[in-house]
N, C-alpha and C positions, 0 to 999 in steps of 0.2 A: 946872139940869139938867146942865150940863157938869161940875159937881162930882161928880155921881153917876157919870158916865162915867170921869172921871180917877181917882177913888179906887180902883175895882177894878183898873184898869191898873197903878196904883202898887203895889197889894198884890201883883198877879201878878208884877211885876218883882222885888219882895223875895222872893217865894216861889220864883221861878226861881233866884235866887242861892242861896237855902237848899238847894234841890233839887240844884243843881250841887255845892255844898259837901258834901252828904251822899253823893252818888253818887261823888265823886272822893276821898273820905276813904279811906285805905288799909285800915283795919280792916273796912270794909263792902264793899269791892270786891276780889275775888280778883285776884291779880297777872295771871294768864293772861287773865281776862276783860277786865281793864283794858287790857292790852297789845293784845289782839285789837281792842277798840273803838277804841283810839288808832290802830292801824295802818289799820283800815278808814276811819276819819275822814280820816287823812292822805292816803290813796289816792283820796279822793273818793267812796267807796262809801256813806258815811253822811253825813247832814246833822248839824250840831251840835244839841245839845239846845235851845239858844236858838232856832234856826230852827224846830224842831218845836213849841216852846211858842208861838211866834208864829202858826204855822198853827192850833194848838189854840184860841187866843184868837179867831180868825176863825170858828170853828165853834161853840164853847160857852164861855160865861163861867163862871168858878168858881175855886175854890181847888184847886191841884194837891196831891193826896194822895200819889201814887206814880207813878214813871216806870220802865218796864222796857224794855230792849232785848232783843227776842226773836230768837233764831236761827231760820233757815228750818226749817220742819217740814212734812212732807207732810200732816199731819192738820189743817192750818189751813183755815178757811173761805175765806179770800181767797187767790187765786193769787199775789199779790205776796208774801205771807208764806210761801208754799211755796218760792218761788225765792230770796227775799232777806230781809234783816233788816227787822223792823217795830218801831216804838215803840208801846207801850201806855201810855196816860196815864189815870190814875184821877183824876177831878175831883169835887169837892163843888160842886154847882150852887147858885146863890142861893136856889133853892126848897128846898134841903135834900136833893136826890137825889144819889146817887153814880152817876156815868156813867163808863164805860170807853170811851175813844176809841182807835181804831187808825189809825196812820199808816205809810205806806211810808217806811222810814228813809233811803232813797236819794233820794227825790224830794220828800218832805214832803207827798205827796198824802193827803188824808183818805180812809180806806177805809170807815169806818163805825163804828157803835157795837158794841162787843164784849159778848157775854153774860158775866155773872159765872160763873166756873168754880167 
């Protein structure tokens, strides 16, 4: 039974590295967005993607399909996302469902499951 638990964590680790590589590759990230995210991270306003992925694993197991750092918007359902940045993680669950999880980017707090837009 421990093999079953270790294998998904190992795979999530590899996926986290791949997601970081994709998110930080220059052709896929606009310079302004990258600089903004870096500045916010260095000032302590954002947690690292690694920390957010750790929080996500505590909520839902699965394969990371997509990660988005969302800017504050007044039309968001969660007050935390109206005032500050939020991470949206799209996961493929072991059951084959796609779930979108929302986290406060500053605290890592799980806010809820987001409806697909």
